[in-house]
KOLDRENKE-376207 format. One record per residue (C-alpha): x, y, z; residue number from 1; residue in one letter. Coordinates in steps of 0.001 Angstrom, whole numbers, plus 500000, padded with zeros to 6 digits. Layout:
<rs>
{{X,Y,Z},NUM,'a'}
...
</rs>
This chain:
<rs>
{{421227,141515,905651},1,'x'}
{{423605,140547,908414},2,'x'}
{{427073,142073,908064},3,'x'}
{{430426,142543,909764},4,'x'}
{{433368,144554,908428},5,'x'}
{{432001,144670,904887},6,'x'}
{{432907,148269,903949},7,'x'}
{{434692,147167,900788},8,'x'}
{{431679,145338,899334},9,'x'}
{{428508,146606,900966},10,'x'}
{{428073,149595,898673},11,'x'}
{{428049,147414,895548},12,'x'}
{{425485,145087,897064},13,'x'}
{{423147,147890,898122},14,'x'}
{{423502,149657,894770},15,'x'}
{{422208,146544,893045},16,'x'}
{{418961,146558,895054},17,'x'}
{{418374,150264,895742},18,'x'}
{{415697,150615,893087},19,'x'}
{{414013,147312,893903},20,'x'}
{{413223,147401,897621},21,'x'}
{{411046,149483,899951},22,'x'}
{{413298,149181,902989},23,'x'}
{{416786,147945,903864},24,'x'}
{{417217,146217,907200},25,'x'}
{{420787,145492,908280},26,'x'}
{{421955,143765,911469},27,'x'}
{{425619,144426,912203},28,'x'}
{{427399,141798,914311},29,'x'}
{{430406,143877,915390},30,'x'}
{{431982,145875,912533},31,'x'}
{{435155,147825,913230},32,'x'}
{{435302,149523,909804},33,'x'}
{{432951,151905,907950},34,'x'}
{{430238,149296,907349},35,'x'}
{{427588,150962,909492},36,'x'}
{{428202,154434,908000},37,'x'}
{{427985,153027,904443},38,'x'}
{{424743,151231,905259},39,'x'}
{{423195,154378,906762},40,'x'}
{{424307,156409,903720},41,'x'}
{{422164,154090,901596},42,'x'}
{{419185,154715,903870},43,'x'}
{{419396,151395,905729},44,'x'}
{{417927,150799,909157},45,'x'}
{{420930,149482,911105},46,'x'}
{{420644,147396,914234},47,'x'}
{{423264,145652,916333},48,'x'}
{{423441,142015,917460},49,'x'}
{{426300,140325,919329},50,'x'}
{{427863,137525,917266},51,'x'}
{{427173,134082,918792},52,'x'}
{{428648,131687,916162},53,'x'}
{{425128,131221,914813},54,'x'}
{{424078,132681,911434},55,'x'}
{{420437,131613,911856},56,'x'}
{{420150,133488,915139},57,'x'}
{{421516,136655,913582},58,'x'}
{{419255,136401,910548},59,'x'}
{{416204,135783,912707},60,'x'}
{{417113,138865,914727},61,'x'}
{{417098,140835,911461},62,'x'}
{{413716,139447,910451},63,'x'}
{{412127,140977,913546},64,'x'}
{{412731,144457,912113},65,'x'}
{{411188,143828,908665},66,'x'}
{{407897,145559,907879},67,'x'}
{{407517,144769,904169},68,'x'}
{{405298,141986,902805},69,'x'}
{{408245,140150,901230},70,'x'}
{{411807,139550,902360},71,'x'}
{{414863,139419,900098},72,'x'}
{{418014,138174,901845},73,'x'}
{{421473,139082,900533},74,'x'}
{{425033,138985,901808},75,'x'}
{{427482,141804,901219},76,'x'}
{{429446,139685,898723},77,'x'}
{{426333,139255,896581},78,'x'}
{{424548,141455,894054},79,'x'}
{{421102,141239,892544},80,'x'}
{{421079,141001,888744},81,'x'}
{{419274,143711,886727},82,'x'}
{{416999,141001,885291},83,'x'}
{{415924,140006,888795},84,'x'}
{{415290,143643,889679},85,'x'}
{{412891,143765,886747},86,'x'}
{{411212,140499,887709},87,'x'}
{{410706,141146,891413},88,'x'}
{{407368,142989,891234},89,'x'}
{{405761,140213,889186},90,'x'}
{{407155,137493,891396},91,'x'}
{{405816,139143,894546},92,'x'}
{{402334,139314,893036},93,'x'}
{{401985,135530,892822},94,'x'}
{{399161,134877,895332},95,'x'}
{{400046,131246,896118},96,'x'}
{{403817,131658,896397},97,'x'}
{{405139,131460,899939},98,'x'}
{{408839,131445,899049},99,'x'}
{{410939,131558,895882},100,'x'}
{{414128,129602,895115},101,'x'}
{{416619,131799,893259},102,'x'}
{{419488,130739,891015},103,'x'}
{{422822,132070,892283},104,'x'}
{{425960,132283,890179},105,'x'}
{{429119,131428,892136},106,'x'}
{{432184,133263,890809},107,'x'}
{{435511,131463,891062},108,'x'}
{{434264,128001,892021},109,'x'}
{{432862,124811,890600},110,'x'}
{{429927,124227,890660},111,'x'}
{{429183,127661,889233},112,'x'}
{{425485,127666,890147},113,'x'}
{{423401,126939,893237},114,'x'}
{{419754,127363,894203},115,'x'}
{{419055,129353,897380},116,'x'}
{{415829,130182,899246},117,'x'}
{{416343,133937,899588},118,'x'}
{{412953,135449,898728},119,'x'}
{{409914,134764,900885},120,'x'}
{{406847,136284,902506},121,'x'}
{{407306,138055,905784},122,'x'}
{{405461,135447,907862},123,'x'}
{{405928,134830,911599},124,'x'}
{{406317,131103,911006},125,'x'}
{{409136,131441,908438},126,'x'}
{{412521,131612,910113},127,'x'}
{{416112,130394,909659},128,'x'}
{{417487,127189,911102},129,'x'}
{{421033,125760,911508},130,'x'}
{{423945,127892,912715},131,'x'}
{{425814,127550,909393},132,'x'}
{{424394,127114,905867},133,'x'}
{{421244,128417,907512},134,'x'}
{{418007,128065,905536},135,'x'}
{{414275,128751,905834},136,'x'}
{{413466,125511,904007},137,'x'}
{{412381,123425,907018},138,'x'}
{{410072,126134,908339},139,'x'}
{{408546,126655,904861},140,'x'}
{{407894,122922,904511},141,'x'}
{{406269,122797,907955},142,'x'}
{{404035,125726,907078},143,'x'}
{{403013,124090,903780},144,'x'}
{{402030,120942,905644},145,'x'}
{{399732,122985,907876},146,'x'}
{{398463,125210,905044},147,'x'}
{{398680,123140,901789},148,'x'}
{{397623,125965,899489},149,'x'}
{{401074,127553,899703},150,'x'}
{{403593,126884,896917},151,'x'}
{{407326,127394,896473},152,'x'}
{{408248,129143,893228},153,'x'}
{{411549,128925,891370},154,'x'}
{{413508,131355,889198},155,'x'}
{{415807,129620,886703},156,'x'}
{{417613,132723,885378},157,'x'}
{{420550,134001,887396},158,'x'}
{{419148,136238,890148},159,'x'}
{{422134,136649,892483},160,'x'}
{{425872,136849,891712},161,'x'}
{{428122,135694,894540},162,'x'}
{{431806,136701,894654},163,'x'}
{{432602,135509,898166},164,'x'}
{{434905,132669,897101},165,'x'}
{{437292,134967,895295},166,'x'}
{{440570,135989,896923},167,'x'}
{{442030,134879,900242},168,'x'}
{{438781,134579,902172},169,'x'}
{{438232,130909,901492},170,'x'}
{{440511,129432,904194},171,'x'}
{{439068,131681,906876},172,'x'}
{{435564,130627,905866},173,'x'}
{{436560,126933,905963},174,'x'}
{{437867,127148,909526},175,'x'}
{{434726,128879,910736},176,'x'}
{{432494,126444,908806},177,'x'}
{{434183,123351,910259},178,'x'}
{{434006,124685,913785},179,'x'}
{{430329,125689,913689},180,'x'}
{{429042,122664,911712},181,'x'}
{{430977,120098,913732},182,'x'}
{{429672,121526,916992},183,'x'}
{{426086,121465,915682},184,'x'}
{{426332,117928,914277},185,'x'}
{{427472,116564,917627},186,'x'}
{{424061,117495,918902},187,'x'}
{{422078,116885,915658},188,'x'}
{{423680,113804,914034},189,'x'}
{{420660,113162,911799},190,'x'}
{{421089,116422,909836},191,'x'}
{{422086,115053,906430},192,'x'}
{{422197,118549,904916},193,'x'}
{{425061,119661,907174},194,'x'}
{{426880,116306,906819},195,'x'}
{{426968,117024,903093},196,'x'}
{{428152,120594,903584},197,'x'}
{{430856,119563,906000},198,'x'}
{{432017,116838,903581},199,'x'}
{{432556,119527,900951},200,'x'}
{{434740,121586,903276},201,'x'}
{{436916,118571,904167},202,'x'}
{{437242,117632,900500},203,'x'}
{{438411,121151,899626},204,'x'}
{{441124,120789,902285},205,'x'}
{{442214,117309,901152},206,'x'}
{{441085,115649,904375},207,'x'}
{{439658,112570,902638},208,'x'}
{{439118,110441,905722},209,'x'}
{{436943,113081,907386},210,'x'}
{{435119,113697,904093},211,'x'}
{{434368,109984,903747},212,'x'}
{{432989,109858,907284},213,'x'}
{{430633,112763,906555},214,'x'}
{{429455,111268,903239},215,'x'}
{{428789,107909,904869},216,'x'}
{{426801,109564,907646},217,'x'}
{{424654,111329,905086},218,'x'}
{{424114,108369,902740},219,'x'}
{{423297,106002,905605},220,'x'}
{{420273,108114,906511},221,'x'}
{{417036,106988,904882},222,'x'}
{{415211,110321,905040},223,'x'}
{{416947,113079,903088},224,'x'}
{{415877,115587,900410},225,'x'}
{{416798,114896,896768},226,'x'}
{{419058,117953,896774},227,'x'}
{{421082,116512,899673},228,'x'}
{{421266,113091,898000},229,'x'}
{{422588,114771,894838},230,'x'}
{{425228,116678,896743},231,'x'}
{{426375,113621,898738},232,'x'}
{{426879,111573,895563},233,'x'}
{{428660,114536,893953},234,'x'}
{{431041,114715,896906},235,'x'}
{{431511,110950,896776},236,'x'}
{{432470,111218,893107},237,'x'}
{{434966,113955,893968},238,'x'}
{{436444,111834,896736},239,'x'}
{{436923,108846,894379},240,'x'}
{{438406,111181,891730},241,'x'}
{{440896,112591,894203},242,'x'}
{{441994,108996,894918},243,'x'}
{{442085,108162,891191},244,'x'}
{{439343,105570,891511},245,'x'}
{{437812,106575,888210},246,'x'}
{{435207,103817,887713},247,'x'}
{{433837,104425,891188},248,'x'}
{{433826,108179,890556},249,'x'}
{{431796,107716,887343},250,'x'}
{{429243,105575,889213},251,'x'}
{{428891,108224,891922},252,'x'}
{{428489,111084,889428},253,'x'}
{{425877,109124,887478},254,'x'}
{{423981,108462,890742},255,'x'}
{{424022,112223,891385},256,'x'}
{{422691,112979,887894},257,'x'}
{{419867,110500,888387},258,'x'}
{{418450,112407,891371},259,'x'}
{{415381,114607,890656},260,'x'}
{{417137,117957,891041},261,'x'}
{{417175,121129,888860},262,'x'}
{{419274,120512,885743},263,'x'}
{{421435,123646,886118},264,'x'}
{{422713,122315,889435},265,'x'}
{{424309,119429,887432},266,'x'}
{{426903,121542,885626},267,'x'}
{{429843,120661,887872},268,'x'}
{{428903,116977,887901},269,'x'}
{{428986,116786,884091},270,'x'}
{{432417,118483,884054},271,'x'}
{{433824,116036,886594},272,'x'}
{{432120,113041,884952},273,'x'}
{{433777,113881,881620},274,'x'}
{{437125,114187,883364},275,'x'}
{{436759,110752,884926},276,'x'}
{{435703,109273,881594},277,'x'}
{{438834,110714,879941},278,'x'}
{{441040,109110,882570},279,'x'}
{{439609,105743,881582},280,'x'}
{{440059,106669,877875},281,'x'}
{{436300,106540,877316},282,'x'}
{{436643,109272,874697},283,'x'}
{{433190,108867,873122},284,'x'}
{{431454,109022,876486},285,'x'}
{{433381,112162,877422},286,'x'}
{{432470,113899,874138},287,'x'}
{{428822,113026,874700},288,'x'}
{{428973,114370,878248},289,'x'}
{{430348,117664,876919},290,'x'}
{{427540,117806,874346},291,'x'}
{{424984,117367,877123},292,'x'}
{{426668,120064,879180},293,'x'}
{{426644,122554,876302},294,'x'}
{{422941,121873,875737},295,'x'}
{{422336,122464,879440},296,'x'}
{{424354,125707,879624},297,'x'}
{{425360,127110,876212},298,'x'}
{{427325,129912,877906},299,'x'}
{{429742,127652,879833},300,'x'}
{{433098,128353,878187},301,'x'}
{{434838,125535,880016},302,'x'}
{{432606,122938,878403},303,'x'}
{{433652,124045,874892},304,'x'}
{{437290,124492,875909},305,'x'}
{{437605,121003,877426},306,'x'}
{{435800,119333,874527},307,'x'}
{{437978,121220,872039},308,'x'}
{{441116,120058,873813},309,'x'}
{{439882,116483,873718},310,'x'}
{{439002,116673,870010},311,'x'}
{{442471,118088,869339},312,'x'}
{{444022,115199,871229},313,'x'}
{{442012,112781,869098},314,'x'}
{{443173,114445,865877},315,'x'}
{{439874,116137,864942},316,'x'}
{{441512,119509,864337},317,'x'}
{{438694,121316,862490},318,'x'}
{{436003,120315,865042},319,'x'}
{{438416,121132,867867},320,'x'}
{{439072,124652,866592},321,'x'}
{{435356,125345,866277},322,'x'}
{{434840,124427,869907},323,'x'}
{{437923,126320,871071},324,'x'}
{{436888,129475,869148},325,'x'}
{{433506,129316,870848},326,'x'}
{{435282,129045,874171},327,'x'}
{{437427,132092,873365},328,'x'}
{{434367,134111,872390},329,'x'}
{{432598,133206,875649},330,'x'}
{{435683,133867,877772},331,'x'}
{{436032,137240,876067},332,'x'}
{{432632,138202,877456},333,'x'}
{{433041,136570,880875},334,'x'}
{{436769,136624,881744},335,'x'}
{{438964,138319,879112},336,'x'}
{{442319,137235,880634},337,'x'}
{{441379,133575,880061},338,'x'}
{{440357,134375,876482},339,'x'}
{{443793,135957,875912},340,'x'}
{{445578,133006,877478},341,'x'}
{{443741,130430,875358},342,'x'}
{{444156,132505,872199},343,'x'}
{{447924,132854,872755},344,'x'}
{{448287,129148,873464},345,'x'}
{{446585,128222,870174},346,'x'}
{{448688,130803,868297},347,'x'}
{{451866,129331,869768},348,'x'}
{{450724,125923,868495},349,'x'}
{{450200,127372,865014},350,'x'}
{{446484,126618,865167},351,'x'}
{{445191,130192,865242},352,'x'}
{{446229,133264,863317},353,'x'}
{{447288,136384,865237},354,'x'}
</rs>
C-alpha cells in the first residue's frame, strides 16, 4: 500500500486482509495524522517516501520491500471481500498465472464495476507505469512476450470494494488527476489509456470541449487495447448524451458494447443506452436493454427500478410493480434509504400498500 493521511480508513482496509496475508508493506508519502501509528498497530512494515506527483514511483518504491511470493495491492479506501480472502490461497497456487485481474465494486458511481490488475507475482520485471491510473499491465505484457508460458488470470466475483468516490473527495481527486495526467500526456501523446481517463475527468466536470479533444486523441490512434477502445466509446456516448444528441449517443454505446471486453464492465453502458433509447421514445429497445442488463447482473437494483418506471409510464401496471418490488428488495439489502424512498413514493401513488 501507499498511503497519506488515511487514519479514518486504514484500519478497515487492514482488517479486511489481516487473515489473508503474510506481510503488510506500507509506504507513507507524508502523513500528518495517525496513519503510521495505525499501520504499525496492525503489524505493518512502514517506510517513508517523499511525494513526487507520481503514483507509479511510490508504488514501485513499496515493491522493493516485499518479500512474499505474491503481491496484493490495495488503497486505504478499499477492502478485500471475504470471498476473495477464501479464494486467495487457491489463486496463488496456479503455476502458470503471472498476474490476476480482480473485479472491483465502485460505491457511489456509475459504472459500478471495474477490473484492476492488483494481484501478481513478486517478479523483478513487474512494475508500475504512468504517474496516475498507474498499472502493471504493460510490464506484464512485455514479460509474457519474452516468456510465453505465463498467463493472466481473472476473477469475476467482486474481490475489492472501493468507497473512494463517496463524500467530498471527488473534486480534490479530479484536480490532482487533471494536473498529473495532462503533464504526462504532453510528453507521451500516444498513451491512449490516459487520454481516455482524462476524458472521463473532463466529462464529470462538464468541460465537453476538453473531453472531446481527449476522446478524439484516443480514437485516432490505431494501436490501443480493447478495454481502452471500450472506454473511449463509452465516454463518447456520454458526451453525446450530455449534448442531447441521442442517436449519436446510441451509436457510440453500441460501439462500446461490441468491443471484446468482460461483460460486467458493460453495466453502465447498458444503463446509459436505455436512457438514450427512452429519449427517442424507442420504448421496446429500452425494455430489451433492461432485460439484457438484468441477465448480466441480477443484483443491480437500478435496472429493475428504471424498467419498472418505464413499464408504469407505458401503462403496464402489474409488470411494473413486479419490477419495482424487486428493486425495493435489492435496495433493502444494498442501500436501505433508497428502498424506503422508493417504497414511500409508490405508496403515495396508491400503488403499494403500507
